[in-house]
C-alpha positions in Angstrom: 7.0 -1.9 18.3 10.0 -3.6 16.7 10.3 -1.0 14.0 9.2 2.6 13.6 6.7 3.4 10.9 9.4 5.3 8.9 11.7 2.3 9.0 8.9 0.1 7.8 8.0 2.6 5.1 11.6 2.6 3.8 11.6 -1.1 3.3 8.6 -1.3 1.2 7.6 -0.4 -2.3 4.1 1.2 -2.4 3.7 0.2 -6.1 4.8 -3.4 -5.4 2.1 -3.6 -2.6 -0.6 -2.5 -5.1 0.7 -5.1 -7.5 0.8 -7.7 -4.8 -2.9 -7.0 -4.0 -3.6 -6.9 -7.7 -2.0 -10.3 -8.3 -3.7 -12.0 -5.3 -7.2 -10.8 -6.8 -6.2 -11.7 -10.3 -6.3 -15.4 -9.5 -10.1 -15.1 -9.0 -10.5 -13.8 -12.6 -10.2 -15.6 -15.9 -8.4 -13.0 -18.0 -5.3 -13.9 -20.0 -1.9 -13.0 -18.4 -1.1 -10.5 -21.2 -4.2 -8.6 -20.6 -3.6 -8.7 -16.8 -0.1 -7.3 -17.4 -1.6 -4.4 -19.6 -4.0 -3.5 -16.7 -1.2 -3.9 -13.9 1.3 -1.7 -15.6 1.7 2.0 -15.7 1.2 3.2 -19.3 3.1 6.5 -19.1 5.6 7.7 -16.5 6.7 11.3 -17.0 9.5 12.3 -14.7 10.9 15.9 -15.2 12.9 18.5 -13.4 12.6 22.4 -13.8 14.3 25.3 -12.3 12.7 28.3 -10.4 14.4 31.5 -9.4 14.7 31.7 -5.6 16.3 34.6 -3.7 19.7 35.2 -5.4 19.9 31.9 -7.2 18.1 29.0 -8.7 16.5 25.8 -7.3 15.7 22.7 -9.3 12.4 21.0 -8.6 11.7 17.2 -9.2 8.3 16.3 -10.4 6.2 13.5 -11.9 2.9 12.8 -13.7 2.0 9.1 -14.3 -0.9 8.0 -16.4 -1.5 4.5 -15.4 -4.3 3.3 -17.6 -6.0 4.6 -20.9 -8.9 2.2 -21.0 -11.0 5.2 -20.4 -10.2 8.9 -21.2 -9.4 11.3 -19.8 -7.2 10.0 -17.0 -7.8 11.4 -13.5 -5.8 11.9 -10.4 -4.4 14.4 -7.8 -1.2 16.2 -7.5 0.8 15.6 -4.3 3.1 18.3 -2.9 5.5 16.6 -0.5 9.2 16.3 0.1 8.6 12.5 0.6 7.0 12.0 -2.8 8.8 9.7 -5.2 8.3 7.9 -8.5 7.2 4.6 -6.9 4.6 6.4 -4.7 3.1 8.3 -7.7 2.9 5.1 -9.7 1.1 3.4 -6.9 -1.4 6.2 -6.4 -2.0 6.3 -10.2 -2.8 2.6 -10.3 -5.1 2.9 -7.3 -7.0 5.6 -9.2 -7.6 3.3 -12.0 -9.2 0.6 -9.7 -10.9 3.3 -7.7 -12.6 4.9 -10.7 -13.7 1.5 -11.9 -15.2 0.5 -8.5 -17.4 3.5 -8.3 -18.2 3.4 -12.0 -16.6 6.7 -12.9 -15.4 6.8 -16.5 -11.8 7.8 -16.0 -8.4 6.1 -16.3 -6.1 6.5 -13.3 -3.4 9.2 -13.1 -1.4 10.8 -10.4 1.1 13.7 -10.0 3.8 14.7 -7.5 6.0 17.7 -6.8 8.9 17.1 -4.5 8.6 20.0 -2.2 7.7 20.8 1.5 5.2 23.5 1.1 6.0 25.1 4.4 9.6 26.0 3.0 8.1 28.3 0.2 6.3 31.5 0.1 2.8 31.7 -1.6 4.5 33.5 -4.6 7.0 30.6 -5.0 4.4 28.0 -4.6 2.4 29.7 -7.5 5.5 29.8 -9.7 6.1 26.2 -9.0 2.5 25.2 -9.7 2.3 27.3 -12.9 5.7 25.9 -14.2 4.5 22.3 -13.4 1.4 22.9 -15.5 3.3 24.4 -18.4 5.6 21.3 -18.4 2.4 19.0 -18.6 1.0 21.1 -21.3 4.2 20.9 -23.4 4.0 17.0 -23.2 0.3 16.7 -23.5 -0.2 15.4 -20.0 -3.2 17.7 -19.1 -6.5 18.7 -20.8 -10.2 18.1 -20.2 -10.2 15.2 -22.6 -6.6 14.1 -21.9 -5.6 14.1 -18.1 -7.4 16.1 -15.4 -5.5 16.7 -12.1 -7.1 17.4 -8.7 -6.0 18.2 -5.2 -4.0 15.7 -3.1 -1.8 15.9 0.0 -0.2 19.3 0.3 -2.6 20.9 -2.5 -6.1 22.4 -2.6 -8.3 24.8 -4.2 -5.7 27.6 -4.5 -3.3 25.4 -6.5 -6.0 24.2 -8.7 -7.0 27.7 -9.5 -3.4 28.4 -10.6 -3.5 25.3 -12.8 -6.8 26.3 -14.4 -5.7 29.8 -15.0 -2.4 28.6 -16.6 -4.1 26.1 -18.8 -6.6 28.7 -20.1 -3.9 31.1 -20.9 -2.0 28.6 -22.8 -5.2 27.3 -24.7 -6.9 30.5 -25.5 -10.5 30.0 -26.8 -10.8 26.4 -25.8 -14.4 26.1 -24.8 -13.8 23.4 -22.1 -10.6 24.7 -20.7 -11.8 24.8 -17.1 -12.5 21.0 -17.3 -8.7 20.6 -17.3 -8.7 20.3 -13.5 -11.1 19.6 -10.6 -11.2 20.7 -7.0 -11.4 24.4 -8.0 -13.2 27.0 -5.8 -16.8 27.8 -6.5 -16.0 31.0 -7.9 -13.9 29.5 -10.6 -16.6 26.9 -11.6 -15.9 24.3 -8.9 -18.8 22.4 -7.4 -20.6 22.5 -4.2 -19.7 19.7 -1.9 -16.3 18.8 -3.4 -14.1 19.9 -0.4 -16.0 17.5 1.9 -16.6 14.7 -0.5 -13.8 12.4 0.4 -14.6 12.5 4.1 -18.3 12.3 3.6 -17.8 9.2 1.4 -15.6 7.6 4.1 -18.4 8.1 6.6 -21.0 6.7 4.4 -18.8 3.7 3.7 -18.4 3.0 7.3 -22.1 3.5 7.9 -23.0 0.8 5.2 -20.4 -1.5 6.6 -21.8 -1.4 10.2 -25.5 -1.7 9.0 -25.1 -5.3 7.8 -26.1 -7.5 10.7 -24.6 -10.6 9.3 -21.2 -9.1 9.2 -21.5 -7.2 12.6 -22.6 -10.5 14.2 -19.3 -12.1 13.2 -17.4 -9.2 14.8 -19.5 -9.2 18.0 -20.7 -5.7 17.4 -24.2 -4.3 17.2 -25.5 -2.8 13.8 -25.5 0.9 13.2 -23.0 3.6 14.1 -24.6 4.6 17.4 -22.1 4.0 20.2 -19.4 2.9 17.9 -15.9 4.2 19.2 -13.8 5.6 16.4 -10.1 6.6 16.1 -9.2 8.8 13.2 -5.6 9.4 12.0 -5.3 12.8 10.4 -7.0 16.1 11.0 -6.5 17.4 7.4 -9.4 17.8 5.0 -10.2 14.2 4.8 -9.8 13.5 8.5 -11.8 16.5 9.6 -14.8 15.8 7.4 -14.7 12.1 8.2 -15.0 12.9 12.0 -17.7 15.5 11.2 -19.9 13.0 9.4 -19.3 10.1 11.6 -20.4 12.0 14.7 -23.4 13.2 12.5 -24.2 9.6 11.9 -24.0 8.7 15.5 -20.5 7.5 16.1 -18.3 8.5 19.1 -14.8 9.7 18.0 -12.5 8.6 20.9 -9.2 9.2 19.3 -7.4 11.6 16.9 -3.9 11.2 15.7 -1.6 13.7 14.0 2.1 13.9 13.1 2.9 15.7 16.3 1.1 13.1 18.6 -2.3 11.6 19.5 -5.0 12.3 22.0 -7.7 9.9 23.3 -10.8 10.1 25.5 -13.0 7.0 25.9 -16.1 9.3 26.3 -15.5 11.1 23.0 -13.7 14.2 21.6 -15.3 17.4 20.6 -14.2 18.0 16.9 -14.6 21.8 16.9 -12.8 22.2 20.2 -9.8 20.0 19.0 -9.6 21.9 15.8 -9.7 25.3 17.5 -7.0 24.1 20.0 -4.8 22.9 17.2 -5.3 26.0 15.2 -4.4 28.3 18.2 -1.5 26.2 19.7 -0.2 24.4 16.6 -0.7 20.9 18.1 -3.5 18.6 19.3 -1.4 17.8 22.3 -2.3 19.6 25.5 -6.0 19.6 24.6 -8.0 19.8 27.9 -10.7 17.3 26.8 -8.4 14.4 26.3 -7.7 11.8 29.0 -4.5 10.4 27.3 -1.9 11.9 24.9 0.9 10.3 23.2 4.0 11.9 21.9 4.4 8.9 19.4 1.5 9.3 17.1 1.5 5.7 16.1 0.6 4.7 19.7 -2.7 6.5 19.2 -3.7 3.9 16.6 -3.3 1.1 19.1 -6.0 2.3 21.6 -9.4 0.7 22.4 -11.8 1.3 19.6 -14.2 -0.3 17.3 -13.3 1.4 14.1 -9.9 2.8 13.0 -9.8 5.2 10.2 -6.3 6.0 8.9 -6.7 9.3 6.9 -3.1 10.3 6.5 -0.4 8.6 4.5 0.5 5.2 3.2 2.2 2.5 5.3 0.7 3.4 8.6 -0.3 -0.1 9.7 2.5 -2.6 9.0 3.6 -6.0 10.4 5.6 -4.0 13.1 2.5 -2.6 14.8 -0.6 -4.6 13.4 -0.7 -7.0 16.3 -1.4 -4.0 18.7 -4.4 -2.7 16.6 -7.5 -3.3 18.6 -10.0 -2.1 16.0 -12.3 -4.7 14.5 -13.1 -2.4 11.4 -10.4 -0.4 9.5 -11.6 2.1 7.0 -8.8 3.1 4.8 -9.5 6.8 4.1 -5.9 7.3 3.1 -4.3 5.6 0.1 -2.4 2.6 1.0 -2.3 2.9 4.8 -2.1 -1.0 5.3 0.7 -3.1 3.9 -0.2 -6.5 2.4 1.3 -8.6 5.3 -0.6 -6.4 7.8 -3.8 -6.6 5.9 -3.5 -10.4 5.7 -2.9 -10.5 9.5 -6.0 -8.5 10.1 -8.2 -10.5 7.9 -7.0 -13.8 9.4 -7.9 -12.1 12.9 -11.5 -11.6 11.6 -11.4 -7.9 11.1 -13.2 -6.1 8.2 -10.9 -3.9 5.9 -12.9 -1.3 4.0 -10.3 -0.8 1.2 -8.9 2.6 0.2 -9.8 2.2 -3.4 -13.4 2.2 -2.5 -13.4 4.1 0.9 -11.9 7.3 -0.3 -13.6 7.3 -3.7 -15.9 10.2 -2.7 -13.4 12.8 -3.9 -13.1 11.4 -7.5 -16.8 10.9 -7.6 -17.6 14.5 -6.9 -14.7 15.5 -9.1 -16.5 13.7 -11.9 -19.6 15.7 -11.2 -17.5 18.9 -11.3 -16.0 17.8 -14.7 -19.5 17.2 -16.1 -20.5 20.7 -14.8 -17.5 22.3 -16.6 -18.3 20.5 -19.9 -22.1 21.4 -19.7 -21.3 25.0 -18.6 -24.3 25.0 -16.2 -24.7 24.4 -12.5 -26.6 21.3 -11.4 -30.2 22.3 -10.5 -30.1 25.7 -12.2 -32.3 24.6 -15.1 -35.0 22.7 -13.3 -35.1 23.8 -9.6 -37.7 26.5 -10.0 -39.7 24.2 -12.3 -39.7 21.6 -9.8 -40.8 23.9 -7.0 -43.7 25.4 -9.1 -44.8 21.6 -9.9 -44.7 20.7 -6.3 -46.6 23.8 -5.3 -49.3 22.9 -7.7 -49.4 19.4 -6.3 -49.7 20.7 -2.8 -52.5 23.1 -3.7 -54.4 20.3 -5.3 -54.0 18.0 -2.3 -55.1 20.7 0.0 -58.1 21.5 -2.1 -59.2 17.7 -2.3 -58.6 16.9 1.3 -59.6 20.3 2.9 -56.4 20.2 5.0 -54.0 23.1 4.8 -50.3 22.7 5.5 -48.4 25.3 7.6 -45.6 27.2 6.0 -42.9 24.9 7.4 -44.6 21.8 6.0 -45.2 23.5 2.7 -41.5 24.7 2.2 -40.2 21.2 2.9 -42.4 19.5 0.3 -42.2 22.3 -2.2 -38.4 22.9 -2.1 -36.3 22.1 -5.2 -33.0 20.5 -4.9 -29.8 22.7 -4.7 -26.5 21.8 -6.4 -25.1 20.8 -3.0 -28.0 18.4 -2.3 -27.8 16.9 -5.8 -24.1 16.3 -5.4 -24.6 14.8 -2.0 -27.4 12.5 -3.3 -25.1 11.4 -6.2 -22.2 10.7 -3.8 -24.4 8.7 -1.3 -25.9 6.7 -4.0 -22.6 5.9 -5.6 -21.0 4.9 -2.2 -24.0 2.7 -1.2 -24.3 0.9 -4.5 -20.5 0.4 -4.9 -20.2 -1.1 -1.3 -22.8 -3.7 -1.9 -21.5 -4.5 -5.3 -18.0 -5.3 -3.7 -19.6 -7.3 -0.8 -21.7 -9.3 -3.3 -18.5 -10.2 -5.1 -16.9 -11.4 -1.9 -20.0 -13.4 -0.9 -20.2 -15.1 -4.2 -16.8 -16.7 -3.8 -15.8 -18.2 -0.4 -12.2 -18.1 -1.5 -12.1 -14.3 -1.8 -10.7 -13.4 1.6 -11.9 -9.8 2.0 -13.4 -6.7 0.6 -10.1 -5.5 -0.9 -9.7 -8.7 -3.0 -13.3 -8.4 -4.0 -12.9 -4.7 -5.0 -9.9 -5.6 -7.1 -11.8 -8.5 -8.9 -14.6 -6.1 -9.7 -12.3 -3.4 -11.0 -10.1 -5.8 -13.0 -13.1 -7.3 -14.7 -14.5 -3.8 -15.6 -11.1 -2.6 -16.9 -10.5 -5.9 -18.8 -13.9 -5.5 -20.6 -13.0 -2.0 -21.7 -9.6 -3.1 -23.1 -11.2 -6.1 -24.8 -13.9 -3.9 -26.5 -11.4 -1.4 -27.5 -9.2 -4.0 -29.3 -5.7 -3.4 -30.4 -4.9 -0.8 -33.0 -2.7 -0.6 -35.2 
């Protein structure tokens, strides 16, 4: 490779890449330039610094919260904990959230947050202090609230941090009925929702499954339909990568490669997810795994191995013009945000590849976050009100059918038919329906205009149209 991934990253603007994709898609819409400029731009960028006590001194922390679009309220987006985070990145991620929510018809504007720290350098107590202080800063400037701006987990954060945020907000807003709706991605014990942790990875797997089930598209790639026998390489073994692998295998795919920051492993006959995960947990690295036939110290080489589907599920700018010619996959499913630069994406599309864009592909997380937010506002778990009624109604129906036909069901058959839906089953049903409908909506936009060059452009066209309609209906006041 001519350049390292890090070098390529430093030479690019992530927000500039998003705007470049936006501008390319905007030519296929008929909206006035002023409206497009409003949609493209970040409405509010809050950059702030705050001190924390550390050992015998103080440390100043850099942080951001960006609200990209207020065409819907509240705004929605995760908080990234990383020493690599910067304002450009947070703006780009906030913009992607706007388009992502529009694509899957979730009624939020886009937002994103960032705290510039390496979580490994801090104790749990220090991380709690940083998180709570960050939350207080957002409260002071009205950048958080169930009807204002609702954060969620992102790279470097999870249920623990969301719990601290929820508790801080509740403490600062005593008596607010919907206070727990100020953040999503909370643990179940703090009114989170079943299925949220695995939602993004499950959504990615569903997106890939929908893509490969269309025979017309697979014929162009020289591939058979269905996931059975498809060879997949996944970059990232965090929450998103792990669950993406889990569900792709469940759907019939063979995961042949896994890439992490310490290196990559490959086996053309497939890798056992649980064994790889256990190996990394006990040794601290995926390297040295007995079930791999090849391993690479340079993780980027893992992306370039033989496969049908490549799933970058780590960070942005992983597929660039420096390494794109070495990518052998025919389908790239962007589980991460912005993993493919515009010039690399253009190269892959001209090569005939299918890119499943990040703004759709990883939308499972915000979809289930929406369900969690609704649960917090309604103050009742999904299925609690009607599960038993549904089971009793089904039981009566089975009894009637048995009486009419004279045929009795055994206990296993009866339990399958009678069973009412649990919260997890309802969440997974809503997620699957959202991902399936959205994929075909995007593809229909692409197929309707031969000048639209791929699913990403089609996704942008659809999202721009939806956001534009919202702004036009709102009008301008005062």
